[in-house]
NUSEDO-738630 format. One record per residue: x, y, z negated of N, C-alpha, C in turn; residue number from 1. Coordinates in pm, 1 decimal. Atoms other than C-alpha are relative to their C-alpha. Layout:
((X,Y,Z),(X,Y,Z),(X,Y,Z),NUM),
...
***
This chain:
((-15.3,-144.8,-2.2),(-2824.2,659.3,-204.1),(77.8,47.3,121.5),1),
((-82.4,-37.4,-113.7),(-2561.7,670.9,71.7),(-8.4,-106.0,109.0),2),
((6.3,91.7,-113.0),(-2572.0,516.6,418.3),(136.7,-5.3,66.8),3),
((-132.0,20.0,-60.2),(-2235.1,379.0,527.3),(-4.9,-111.8,103.5),4),
((21.5,114.2,-88.6),(-2377.6,133.0,779.1),(86.1,1.9,125.5),5),
((-82.8,-6.9,-120.0),(-2159.4,255.2,1063.2),(149.1,10.2,-31.9),6),
((-138.6,-14.6,44.0),(-1836.8,249.8,863.1),(60.2,-135.9,-36.1),7),
((-73.2,120.6,39.4),(-1574.9,-19.8,814.5),(102.6,37.0,-105.9),8),
((-83.8,-33.9,115.0),(-1380.5,-29.0,488.7),(92.4,-114.8,-39.5),9),
((-92.5,94.6,62.2),(-1081.8,-201.4,333.0),(25.2,46.8,-141.9),10),
((-27.4,-30.0,140.6),(-1051.4,-214.3,-45.8),(106.9,-96.5,-46.6),11),
((-107.2,89.3,44.3),(-719.6,-350.2,-164.5),(-22.1,-38.8,-146.5),12),
((16.3,48.8,136.1),(-715.6,-558.5,-479.9),(-145.3,-4.4,-42.2),13),
((144.4,-9.2,22.8),(-1089.6,-617.1,-461.1),(-67.4,-131.4,-39.0),14),
((62.3,124.0,45.9),(-1143.1,-965.5,-600.0),(-33.0,2.6,-148.7),15),
((30.6,-10.1,142.7),(-1171.4,-842.6,-958.1),(5.3,146.7,-43.9),16),
((-12.3,-131.6,60.7),(-1201.0,-539.2,-1182.3),(-62.9,112.5,79.3),17),
((50.2,-119.6,-66.4),(-1248.3,-191.1,-1038.8),(-15.1,-22.9,150.2),18),
((3.6,23.9,-144.1),(-1168.0,-303.7,-683.5),(-121.1,-81.1,41.5),19),
((118.0,82.5,-26.8),(-1440.1,-569.2,-692.7),(-126.4,86.0,-2.5),20),
((118.7,-84.2,14.0),(-1697.3,-315.3,-812.1),(-11.6,98.6,115.5),21),
((2.0,-95.0,-111.0),(-1598.1,-64.4,-543.4),(-41.2,-69.8,129.4),22),
((32.6,75.3,-122.0),(-1611.9,-326.0,-266.3),(-147.6,-36.8,3.4),23),
((141.6,38.1,7.6),(-1952.3,-446.1,-382.1),(-89.5,120.6,24.6),24),
((78.5,-121.2,-16.9),(-2084.2,-91.0,-398.0),(-2.1,46.2,145.3),25),
((-6.1,-39.1,-140.4),(-1965.7,-12.0,-45.7),(-82.3,-95.1,86.9),26),
((83.4,97.6,-72.3),(-2129.5,-332.3,79.0),(-147.8,35.3,-15.7),27),
((139.3,-34.8,26.4),(-2456.9,-228.1,-82.6),(-41.2,126.0,75.6),28),
((28.7,-122.2,-76.0),(-2426.9,106.2,99.5),(1.0,-26.0,149.6),29),
((8.1,36.9,-140.5),(-2407.5,-81.8,429.0),(130.1,-6.0,76.2),30),
((-129.0,3.0,-69.3),(-2037.4,-62.0,508.4),(43.6,-143.6,28.0),31),
((-64.5,127.9,-28.0),(-1851.4,-351.4,669.4),(130.5,-2.1,-78.3),32),
((-110.3,-5.9,95.0),(-1607.1,-427.2,390.4),(88.8,-123.3,10.3),33),
((-96.4,108.2,11.6),(-1292.0,-634.5,386.2),(45.8,-8.7,-145.1),34),
((-51.1,28.1,133.6),(-1210.1,-791.0,50.6),(144.6,-43.2,13.4),35),
((-143.2,31.4,-6.8),(-838.7,-818.6,-20.1),(51.5,-49.2,-134.7),36),
((-78.3,36.6,117.6),(-620.2,-1001.3,-266.6),(139.5,-39.2,46.2),37),
((-140.9,19.1,-31.4),(-253.2,-1085.0,-281.7),(27.4,-125.5,82.6),38),
((-39.3,123.2,-69.1),(-227.7,-1450.1,-179.4),(-105.8,-108.8,4.1),39),
((101.2,105.4,11.2),(-538.8,-1653.1,-266.5),(-114.1,24.9,98.5),40),
((100.9,-24.1,-103.1),(-741.6,-1654.4,56.2),(-133.9,-60.5,-39.0),41),
((125.1,64.2,40.8),(-998.8,-1897.0,-85.8),(-76.9,89.2,-97.3),42),
((65.0,-90.1,95.5),(-1068.8,-1656.5,-372.5),(-55.1,122.5,71.7),43),
((43.2,-117.4,-75.0),(-1089.3,-1361.6,-134.8),(-125.8,-30.7,80.7),44),
((116.9,39.8,-78.9),(-1335.1,-1548.8,87.7),(-121.6,-23.4,-89.6),45),
((110.6,25.6,93.3),(-1544.2,-1656.1,-211.9),(-62.8,130.8,-47.5),46),
((51.5,-129.5,45.1),(-1573.8,-1299.0,-338.2),(-71.0,71.5,113.8),47),
((62.7,-63.8,-116.9),(-1652.2,-1173.4,12.5),(-140.8,-55.2,21.6),48),
((131.3,61.7,-16.8),(-1938.4,-1422.0,39.6),(-95.1,42.5,-112.0),49),
((80.5,-35.2,117.8),(-2059.6,-1332.2,-308.9),(-60.0,140.4,10.8),50),
((47.9,-138.7,-4.3),(-2090.9,-958.7,-240.6),(-53.0,40.0,138.6),51),
((49.3,-29.3,-134.3),(-2187.4,-982.5,127.1),(95.4,83.7,82.6),52),
((-101.0,-76.9,-72.5),(-1861.6,-843.8,262.4),(15.8,-50.6,143.4),53),
((-18.6,31.1,-141.1),(-1766.3,-844.1,629.6),(110.0,-103.7,21.6),54),
((-112.1,91.6,-17.7),(-1438.8,-1030.8,586.7),(88.4,-6.3,-123.1),55),
((-91.4,20.1,112.1),(-1160.7,-1147.2,355.6),(141.7,-14.9,53.2),56),
((-140.0,5.4,-42.5),(-786.1,-1103.9,384.5),(91.8,-10.3,-120.8),57),
((-103.6,0.0,102.8),(-468.3,-1156.6,187.9),(123.1,71.6,52.2),58),
((-125.8,-65.5,-34.7),(-145.5,-961.4,183.7),(72.9,32.4,-129.3),59),
((-81.0,-33.3,117.0),(129.7,-942.7,-75.1),(58.8,138.9,23.4),60),
((-36.4,-138.6,-25.0),(177.9,-569.4,-101.9),(143.1,33.3,-40.9),61),
((-142.4,-21.1,30.7),(526.9,-605.8,-244.3),(89.0,-37.5,117.5),62),
((-74.1,45.2,-117.4),(629.6,-754.0,92.1),(-30.4,93.1,116.8),63),
((22.2,-99.5,-104.9),(677.0,-486.7,358.5),(-54.8,-60.6,128.5),64),
((47.1,64.1,-123.0),(623.7,-728.1,648.5),(-148.7,-34.2,-8.2),65),
((140.9,33.9,17.0),(289.4,-841.9,506.7),(-87.1,125.4,-3.1),66),
((74.5,-126.5,1.2),(180.9,-482.9,445.9),(-19.6,50.6,142.2),67),
((6.4,-46.8,-137.7),(260.6,-388.8,804.6),(-95.6,-85.6,83.3),68),
((87.7,91.2,-75.4),(67.9,-694.9,928.4),(-146.6,11.3,-40.4),69),
((137.2,-6.8,49.7),(-244.2,-617.5,723.0),(-95.0,71.8,96.5),70),
((91.5,-66.5,-94.4),(-393.9,-364.7,970.3),(-36.2,-86.8,120.4),71),
((29.2,89.7,-111.8),(-369.5,-631.0,1241.5),(-109.8,-99.7,-37.3),72),
((101.5,96.1,45.2),(-591.1,-856.8,1031.2),(-139.2,61.4,-7.3),73),
((131.2,-62.3,22.0),(-868.2,-605.1,971.8),(-43.8,92.0,113.5),74),
((35.5,-91.2,-108.2),(-854.5,-382.9,1279.4),(-13.4,143.2,-48.4),75),
((16.4,-142.0,32.4),(-960.3,-18.1,1272.7),(-87.9,17.5,-124.0),76),
((68.0,-22.9,126.6),(-1077.7,117.1,938.7),(-39.7,147.5,-11.9),77),
((47.2,-136.1,24.7),(-1288.3,424.0,855.9),(25.9,43.5,-143.1),78),
((-12.0,-29.2,143.0),(-1260.9,401.1,478.1),(108.2,-90.2,-59.2),79),
((-111.1,74.9,58.6),(-939.9,296.0,305.9),(7.2,31.3,-148.5),80),
((-6.9,-16.6,145.2),(-952.7,243.5,-69.8),(120.9,-77.9,-50.5),81),
((-125.7,59.7,45.3),(-606.2,179.3,-210.1),(-6.2,-16.5,-151.7),82),
((26.0,28.7,140.6),(-689.7,19.2,-541.2),(105.0,-91.6,-62.8),83),
((-91.5,100.1,55.5),(-436.1,-263.3,-583.0),(123.1,65.1,-62.4),84),
((-122.1,-47.2,65.3),(-151.2,-202.3,-824.2),(51.0,-107.6,-95.1),85),
((-62.9,96.2,90.1),(86.7,-388.6,-1051.3),(52.3,72.0,-123.0),86),
((-53.2,-49.1,127.2),(160.6,-321.2,-1416.7),(92.8,-104.3,-59.1),87),
((-91.0,90.3,69.4),(464.6,-476.2,-1582.1),(48.2,70.7,-125.5),88),
((-38.7,-66.5,125.2),(481.5,-359.1,-1944.9),(140.4,-41.0,-42.7),89),
((-138.5,26.8,37.4),(840.4,-327.7,-2060.3),(60.2,124.8,-63.3),90),
((-71.2,-112.8,57.7),(1055.9,-108.9,-2282.6),(88.7,62.0,107.6),91),
((-70.8,-67.7,-108.7),(1225.3,153.2,-2065.2),(144.6,-46.7,12.1),92),
((-140.5,41.4,-2.9),(1574.3,31.0,-2164.0),(16.2,-147.4,38.8),93),
((-6.2,139.3,-43.8),(1484.9,-324.8,-2059.6),(-45.1,-17.2,145.4),94),
((49.0,8.6,-138.0),(1352.7,-241.7,-1711.8),(108.3,-54.2,92.0),95),
((-95.1,60.7,-91.9),(1522.0,-461.0,-1452.4),(-35.1,36.1,143.5),96),
((18.0,-37.3,-140.1),(1559.3,-416.6,-1078.4),(-122.9,-66.7,61.2),97),
((111.3,73.6,-59.7),(1304.1,-684.3,-989.2),(-135.2,60.9,-37.0),98),
((128.0,-55.4,43.9),(1019.9,-540.5,-1198.9),(-17.4,142.9,50.8),99),
((5.3,-136.4,-51.4),(1107.2,-186.8,-1091.7),(-41.6,0.7,146.9),100),
((27.2,1.1,-143.8),(1105.0,-268.8,-720.5),(-139.7,-52.1,32.0),101),
((133.6,52.4,-27.0),(784.4,-472.1,-737.7),(-106.4,107.3,-21.9),102),
((97.5,-105.1,28.4),(590.6,-187.0,-897.3),(9.1,114.9,100.3),103),
((-18.8,-104.8,-99.8),(739.1,69.1,-659.9),(-58.4,-43.6,134.3),104),
((45.7,48.9,-130.7),(661.9,-145.5,-355.9),(-151.6,-13.8,7.4),105),
((145.1,21.0,-1.4),(305.3,-238.1,-450.8),(-75.0,131.2,-19.8),106),
((77.9,-116.9,40.1),(192.3,85.7,-608.9),(23.5,122.7,87.7),107),
((-34.7,-121.5,-72.7),(372.3,346.8,-399.6),(31.4,-24.2,147.8),108),
((-44.0,20.1,-139.1),(542.7,214.2,-87.3),(-112.9,-51.1,88.5),109),
((109.7,54.4,-82.6),(244.8,10.2,37.0),(-108.7,104.4,23.6),110),
((97.4,-108.0,-15.8),(20.0,311.6,-19.4),(35.2,86.7,120.3),111),
((-44.6,-82.4,-112.4),(224.9,522.2,220.1),(-7.4,-76.8,131.6),112),
((-0.4,79.2,-123.4),(263.9,241.0,474.7),(-140.6,-20.5,55.5),113),
((136.7,23.0,-47.3),(-108.3,166.6,491.2),(-64.7,129.5,47.2),114),
((48.7,-129.2,-49.1),(-194.9,534.4,520.6),(53.1,26.6,140.4),115),
((-61.9,-24.3,-130.3),(47.9,561.1,810.2),(-60.1,-88.8,108.4),116),
((49.9,94.7,-99.2),(-89.1,252.4,985.4),(-144.1,30.4,42.6),117),
((140.1,-25.1,-32.8),(-457.1,349.9,965.9),(-25.9,143.4,46.0),118),
((16.4,-140.9,-35.8),(-404.0,720.3,1029.3),(-29.9,25.8,147.9),119),
((25.4,-32.5,-141.2),(-388.4,716.3,1413.7),(-146.1,-19.3,42.0),120),
((140.3,23.7,-35.7),(-737.4,564.3,1446.2),(-89.3,107.5,-60.3),121),
((79.9,-103.0,65.3),(-884.0,806.6,1193.9),(17.3,134.7,69.8),122),
((-27.5,-125.9,-69.1),(-717.2,1098.0,1369.5),(-71.9,3.9,134.0),123),
((65.3,6.4,-129.8),(-850.8,984.2,1705.7),(-149.8,19.3,-9.0),124),
((145.3,-14.3,18.3),(-1207.3,967.8,1571.3),(-37.6,129.0,-70.5),125),
((21.4,-118.4,82.6),(-1164.2,1283.6,1366.7),(-90.1,-32.0,-119.9),126),
((72.1,40.4,120.5),(-1303.8,1093.9,1072.9),(82.0,-106.3,-72.9),127),
((-66.8,100.5,80.6),(-1135.8,907.1,791.2),(-13.3,36.1,-146.8),128),
((7.3,-21.2,143.6),(-1168.6,861.8,417.9),(104.2,-90.4,-66.0),129),
((-103.5,74.2,71.2),(-864.8,758.6,217.2),(-10.6,34.3,-147.5),130),
((12.9,-19.2,144.4),(-899.5,709.8,-157.8),(104.6,-85.5,-70.5),131),
((-92.4,75.7,83.7),(-622.6,610.7,-395.5),(-55.1,-0.1,-142.4),132),
((48.4,10.2,137.5),(-716.4,486.0,-740.0),(117.0,25.4,-94.3),133),
((-106.0,-38.3,92.3),(-505.1,659.0,-998.6),(-18.1,-63.2,-136.5),134),
((2.8,56.0,134.7),(-476.0,607.7,-1370.7),(18.8,111.1,-102.4),135),
((-26.2,-91.3,111.3),(-483.2,785.9,-1701.9),(149.6,6.7,-28.6),136),
((-144.5,3.8,20.3),(-115.6,687.3,-1706.3),(71.3,117.1,68.4),137),
((-58.9,-115.4,-66.7),(-49.8,980.3,-1472.3),(17.6,116.5,-96.2),138),
((2.4,-113.5,90.6),(-120.1,1215.3,-1760.1),(42.9,-34.7,-142.2),139),
((-37.1,43.3,134.2),(-64.7,1016.1,-2077.3),(62.5,-138.7,9.7),140),
((-64.0,130.0,-23.7),(187.9,739.9,-1998.3),(22.1,-80.9,-127.6),141),
((-25.1,93.4,109.8),(205.4,439.0,-2224.2),(150.3,-20.5,-11.3),142),
((-144.9,8.7,20.6),(551.2,398.8,-2376.9),(61.6,-124.5,64.4),143),
((-53.3,122.5,-59.8),(585.6,48.6,-2230.1),(-31.2,-11.2,148.8),144),
((34.9,4.4,-142.5),(471.6,141.0,-1878.2),(63.4,115.7,75.9),145),
((-70.1,-113.9,-60.0),(732.4,392.7,-1766.4),(-4.2,-3.1,152.7),146),
((-4.2,9.5,-146.1),(757.7,264.7,-1409.0),(-140.1,10.0,58.4),147),
((138.3,-4.9,-48.4),(384.7,208.8,-1360.1),(-52.0,143.2,-1.8),148),
((46.0,-137.8,11.7),(306.0,558.4,-1485.0),(67.8,89.5,103.3),149),
((-73.7,-79.9,-98.7),(576.7,704.3,-1260.6),(-55.1,-21.5,140.8),150),
((54.4,26.2,-134.0),(431.8,532.2,-953.0),(-135.2,66.7,18.3),151),
((130.8,-62.9,-10.9),(84.0,663.1,-1027.8),(13.3,151.5,16.6),152),
((-24.7,-143.2,-17.0),(216.7,1016.7,-1063.8),(50.6,29.2,141.0),153),
((-53.8,-18.1,-134.7),(405.1,975.3,-736.8),(-110.2,-9.4,105.5),154),
((110.6,13.7,-95.1),(92.3,858.9,-554.3),(-85.7,125.7,-0.4),155),
((79.0,-122.7,7.1),(-100.0,1162.1,-679.3),(69.8,113.3,75.8),156),
((-77.2,-102.5,-71.0),(177.9,1386.9,-548.0),(-5.3,-22.9,150.1),157),
((6.4,36.2,-141.9),(175.7,1201.7,-216.1),(-135.2,39.3,59.5),158),
((134.4,-34.8,-44.7),(-199.7,1247.7,-184.6),(-13.5,151.1,17.9),159),
((6.4,-146.1,-8.1),(-170.3,1619.1,-254.5),(68.1,50.0,127.0),160),
((-78.7,-40.3,-116.3),(91.6,1652.8,18.3),(-70.4,-35.4,130.9),161),
((58.8,47.6,-125.2),(-79.9,1443.8,287.1),(-136.8,62.8,24.4),162),
((134.4,-56.0,-15.5),(-431.1,1577.3,221.2),(3.3,136.9,65.4),163),
((-8.9,-134.9,-55.6),(-319.7,1928.1,307.8),(34.8,-0.2,148.5),164),
((-42.7,7.0,-139.4),(-191.0,1808.2,645.1),(-103.3,-62.9,92.9),165),
((94.3,73.0,-86.2),(-483.9,1598.6,768.9),(-143.9,48.0,-9.6),166),
((138.3,-44.7,19.1),(-794.0,1784.7,649.7),(-60.0,57.6,126.8),167),
((51.2,-59.8,-123.3),(-825.3,1974.1,977.7),(-29.0,-104.3,107.8),168),
((23.6,108.4,-95.3),(-839.2,1637.6,1156.0),(-121.3,-84.3,-38.3),169),
((119.7,72.1,42.6),(-1157.0,1529.3,978.8),(27.9,-111.6,-97.8),170),
((-40.0,105.7,93.4),(-970.6,1313.4,728.3),(15.9,60.1,-138.9),171),
((-21.6,-42.2,138.2),(-994.8,1351.6,352.9),(81.8,-105.9,-72.1),172),
((-84.3,88.8,80.7),(-740.6,1202.4,114.6),(-18.5,43.0,-144.5),173),
((30.6,-32.7,138.5),(-836.7,1187.2,-250.8),(61.8,-100.7,-95.8),174),
((-47.6,85.8,108.1),(-689.4,1050.2,-569.3),(-101.3,7.5,-113.7),175),
((95.3,5.3,110.7),(-939.2,938.7,-831.9),(69.1,-64.6,-119.1),176),
((-64.4,50.9,120.6),(-798.8,897.4,-1179.4),(-106.2,-17.2,-108.1),177),
((105.5,19.7,98.9),(-1071.5,743.7,-1393.6),(57.1,-1.5,-140.5),178),
((-38.5,19.2,138.4),(-1060.8,756.9,-1765.7),(6.0,-149.2,-27.7),179),
((-14.6,140.4,35.1),(-1038.1,431.6,-1953.5),(-124.1,-78.8,40.2),180),
((107.8,91.6,-37.6),(-1249.7,158.5,-1794.4),(34.4,-137.6,-55.9),181),
((-26.5,126.0,69.0),(-1282.3,-166.7,-1983.1),(5.0,-116.7,97.3),182),
((-23.5,114.0,-88.0),(-1138.5,-419.1,-1738.4),(94.3,-97.1,-71.1),183),
((-87.9,96.7,66.1),(-950.3,-737.8,-1831.0),(145.6,46.6,-9.2),184),
((-140.2,-42.1,2.4),(-615.9,-578.6,-1738.5),(26.4,104.4,-108.0),185),
((-17.2,-104.5,100.2),(-674.8,-292.8,-1981.6),(-13.2,-51.7,-142.7),186),
((29.7,52.2,133.3),(-758.8,-520.4,-2272.9),(120.4,9.6,-94.5),187),
((-118.7,-1.1,86.5),(-402.0,-547.6,-2405.0),(38.4,141.8,-37.1),188),
((-37.3,-138.7,25.1),(-323.6,-178.6,-2367.4),(-94.5,65.5,-99.4),189),
((99.5,-64.1,85.2),(-646.2,-73.4,-2535.8),(-9.5,-62.5,-139.0),190),
((-4.7,58.2,133.6),(-579.7,-303.3,-2828.7),(84.1,86.1,-93.7),191),
((-77.6,-95.5,78.6),(-338.2,-30.7,-2942.1),(-92.9,115.3,-38.2),192),
((100.8,-95.9,43.9),(-571.5,185.4,-3149.6),(44.1,144.5,19.8),193),
((-49.0,-136.7,-16.5),(-350.1,495.7,-3135.9),(-11.0,42.9,146.1),194),
((6.9,-33.7,-141.8),(-324.0,483.6,-2758.0),(-144.9,13.6,45.2),195),
((142.1,-4.9,-36.0),(-695.0,413.4,-2727.1),(-60.7,133.4,-42.0),196),
((53.0,-127.0,48.8),(-774.0,719.2,-2938.5),(52.3,116.7,82.9),197),
((-60.6,-107.8,-77.9),(-534.6,936.3,-2739.1),(-67.1,15.7,135.4),198),
((52.6,-10.5,-136.2),(-673.5,851.0,-2396.1),(-148.6,35.5,1.9),199),
((141.1,-38.4,5.0),(-1032.7,903.0,-2508.7),(-17.2,150.3,14.9),200),
((7.9,-145.3,-9.0),(-952.8,1273.4,-2516.2),(39.2,52.3,137.4),201),
((-39.6,-44.1,-133.3),(-830.6,1281.2,-2155.8),(-121.6,30.1,85.6),202),
((108.5,-29.5,-91.8),(-1041.1,1415.8,-1870.2),(-26.0,-119.4,89.9),203),
((46.7,116.0,-73.9),(-1227.0,1186.5,-1635.3),(78.6,-34.3,123.2),204),
((-68.9,34.8,-123.3),(-1070.0,1208.8,-1291.1),(40.0,125.7,73.5),205),
((-42.1,-113.0,-81.5),(-899.4,1431.4,-1041.7),(-2.8,-41.4,145.5),206),
((4.4,26.5,-142.5),(-958.4,1450.9,-668.2),(58.8,119.4,71.7),207),
((-68.7,-108.9,-68.2),(-749.4,1653.6,-428.9),(-11.5,-17.4,149.8),208),
((-11.2,1.1,-144.7),(-792.4,1737.9,-63.2),(1.7,144.3,48.9),209),
((-18.7,-134.6,-51.6),(-712.0,2037.5,151.5),(-131.2,78.4,4.9),210),
((115.9,-88.9,2.8),(-957.7,2326.1,97.9),(-116.7,-56.0,-78.7),211),
((105.9,55.1,83.3),(-1157.7,2105.2,-133.1),(64.3,-49.8,-128.1),212),
((-52.8,44.9,127.8),(-1020.5,2098.7,-484.1),(-118.2,-20.9,-92.1),213),
((120.7,33.7,73.3),(-1286.1,1921.9,-681.5),(35.4,-65.2,-132.7),214),
((-22.1,60.8,130.2),(-1284.6,1845.5,-1051.0),(-134.1,-30.9,-62.5),215),
((124.8,29.6,69.4),(-1543.1,1700.8,-1279.5),(29.1,-28.5,-145.4),216),
((-11.4,28.6,141.2),(-1591.7,1685.9,-1651.6),(-117.4,-87.7,-40.5),217),
((104.1,96.2,36.8),(-1780.2,1386.1,-1779.3),(29.8,-51.1,-140.2),218),
((-18.0,54.7,133.4),(-1834.5,1253.7,-2128.4),(82.6,-127.5,8.6),219),
((-93.4,112.7,-15.3),(-1537.5,1016.1,-2157.9),(-52.6,-128.9,-61.5),220),
((49.7,120.3,65.9),(-1724.7,779.5,-2385.6),(-106.0,-71.7,81.8),221),
((102.9,64.0,-80.0),(-1984.0,708.3,-2116.4),(48.6,-28.9,142.1),222),
((-55.6,27.4,-132.8),(-1749.4,663.9,-1818.6),(-19.7,-147.6,32.4),223),
((28.1,137.9,-36.9),(-1854.1,348.9,-1633.1),(47.7,-28.8,141.4),224),
((-36.0,40.5,-135.8),(-1758.5,151.8,-1325.7),(-105.9,47.5,98.6),225),
((106.9,-43.7,-88.5),(-2098.3,242.2,-1179.0),(18.6,145.4,42.2),226),
((-24.7,-139.7,-33.0),(-2009.1,611.6,-1195.1),(114.3,11.8,99.3),227),
((-112.1,0.2,-93.6),(-1680.6,541.9,-1019.9),(-46.2,-45.3,137.4),228),
((54.2,49.1,-126.9),(-1865.2,345.5,-750.6),(-75.0,110.5,73.6),229),
((77.9,-107.2,-61.7),(-2102.0,636.2,-687.7),(92.3,107.3,57.0),230),
((-94.5,-101.0,-45.5),(-1809.3,871.9,-658.4),(70.3,-44.6,128.1),231),
((-64.5,52.8,-120.4),(-1635.0,648.8,-403.7),(-95.3,9.1,119.3),232),
((98.2,-7.9,-109.0),(-1953.4,628.0,-195.8),(-16.5,143.1,47.5),233),
((16.9,-141.3,-33.6),(-1989.1,1004.1,-207.9),(116.5,50.0,84.2),234),
((-118.1,-40.3,-75.6),(-1634.4,1058.7,-88.6),(-3.7,-59.7,139.8),235),
((0.0,69.4,-128.8),(-1683.3,804.4,189.7),(-108.8,49.8,93.6),236),
((111.5,-43.9,-83.3),(-2006.1,963.9,312.0),(42.5,112.9,92.8),237),
((-27.6,-102.2,-101.2),(-2012.6,1195.6,611.6),(-50.2,134.5,-50.1),238),
((43.6,-129.4,52.9),(-2018.3,1561.1,493.6),(-98.4,71.9,90.0),239),
((96.3,-61.8,-89.5),(-2230.1,1645.9,796.0),(-140.1,-56.4,-20.8),240),
((129.0,66.3,18.9),(-2508.3,1417.4,674.7),(-69.2,42.7,-127.4),241),
((79.1,-36.9,116.6),(-2786.3,1470.2,424.0),(50.6,-67.8,-126.0),242),
((-33.4,78.5,117.7),(-2649.1,1200.4,196.4),(111.7,60.5,-82.2),243),
((-113.9,-52.7,72.9),(-2345.4,1405.4,98.9),(-29.5,132.0,-70.3),244),
((28.2,-132.3,53.1),(-2525.8,1717.5,-16.6),(-34.8,0.7,-147.7),245),
((42.4,2.5,139.2),(-2631.5,1600.4,-358.2),(55.6,-124.0,-68.2),246),
((-50.8,111.8,78.2),(-2472.8,1382.6,-623.8),(-75.8,-2.9,-131.4),247),
((90.8,4.0,112.8),(-2716.7,1272.3,-890.4),(67.3,-56.3,-125.2),248),
((-60.0,41.4,127.0),(-2494.4,1250.6,-1197.9),(-100.4,23.9,-111.7),249),
((82.8,-23.1,117.2),(-2678.1,1210.7,-1524.9),(76.1,83.7,-102.5),250),
((-80.7,-83.4,87.2),(-2386.8,1382.2,-1701.2),(15.4,140.5,60.0),251),
((-26.2,-134.4,-48.1),(-2317.1,1754.3,-1677.0),(129.6,-0.8,80.1),252),
((-121.0,-3.4,-80.2),(-2065.0,1825.5,-1403.4),(7.9,134.6,69.6),253),
((-11.4,-117.1,-84.8),(-1927.4,2108.5,-1202.4),(93.0,-32.8,114.9),254),
((-84.0,16.2,-116.1),(-1771.3,2124.9,-859.5),(53.5,136.8,37.7),255),
((-57.8,-128.0,-39.8),(-1537.2,2392.1,-734.6),(67.0,-12.3,135.4),256),
((-64.7,-2.7,-129.6),(-1429.7,2478.5,-383.9),(84.2,126.6,8.0),257),
((-91.8,-113.8,-4.7),(-1126.9,2700.0,-333.7),(-1.8,77.3,-131.5),258),
((-1.7,-56.5,134.8),(-1134.3,2759.2,-709.9),(-120.4,90.0,-28.8),259),
((120.8,-78.9,20.8),(-1482.6,2909.9,-685.1),(-100.5,-81.9,-79.6),260),
((88.5,81.4,84.3),(-1686.9,2772.0,-977.8),(-147.0,15.3,34.8),261),
((139.0,-20.4,-36.5),(-2006.9,2906.6,-823.2),(-43.8,-83.0,118.0),262),
((34.3,81.8,-115.2),(-1988.3,2681.5,-518.2),(-21.7,-143.1,-46.7),263),
((30.3,134.2,49.5),(-2164.7,2361.6,-624.7),(-56.4,-89.0,109.6),264),
((57.8,77.2,-110.0),(-2265.9,2235.2,-280.2),(105.2,-66.5,88.8),265),
((-107.4,52.3,-83.8),(-1931.0,2112.7,-155.7),(4.1,-151.2,-2.2),266),
((-18.6,144.5,-11.1),(-1908.0,1757.1,-29.5),(146.8,-28.0,28.3),267),
((-141.5,31.5,-20.4),(-1571.0,1588.9,-33.7),(24.1,-43.9,142.6),268),
***
């Protein structure tokens, strides 16, 4: 559906789960994709070969030096998907410094650092797509994930702030907060029937960028990784091209630009 053949992408945390699906989808759209994982280069290379990715890299995102070195490994990037994150379930009164700092560093600090590192190239080309993967935790935090939920809320706030400053430079910054997706990491959380019932009533996702406030309402019970993949491809596509003018959702949706519900032709 979308042609990303002239684009290079980095998807953090892309050897499994949502990140894997996004990386594979971007590869299928023709992008040169770098697969990333924390420390297992062999696994990263295996997944890259499996999905036809351009390259494989590792970087422990809790380590600032490794985060700063990551752009040197992949070079210039057109599409940056910040998917990697760490969850450490814990009662709020038992949270220790180590678990707090790891979640802050991986989920929030590395997000800002990587945006800063890849920004100059995007600015110079007047084209860039930055996507952060949010969480339902931003809106309905689990009682045992106080820090994780806080980092996701902070990233959404960061995206809102930065998006308003770079839109005129041809760069969009969006936060996608999918509803519940059945990945291995979510298995334990979703085993709590009350929490599972609560999050089923949440909305699907939120995306924010300057002069383009776009929301969508999708049947939460049919939310799939494939739908998320299509959305990522759409965001990554060039709004000047034909491919960005139509999004073929099978679910009812609406798009709004500048709070105008009648404008349904806006590309992110």
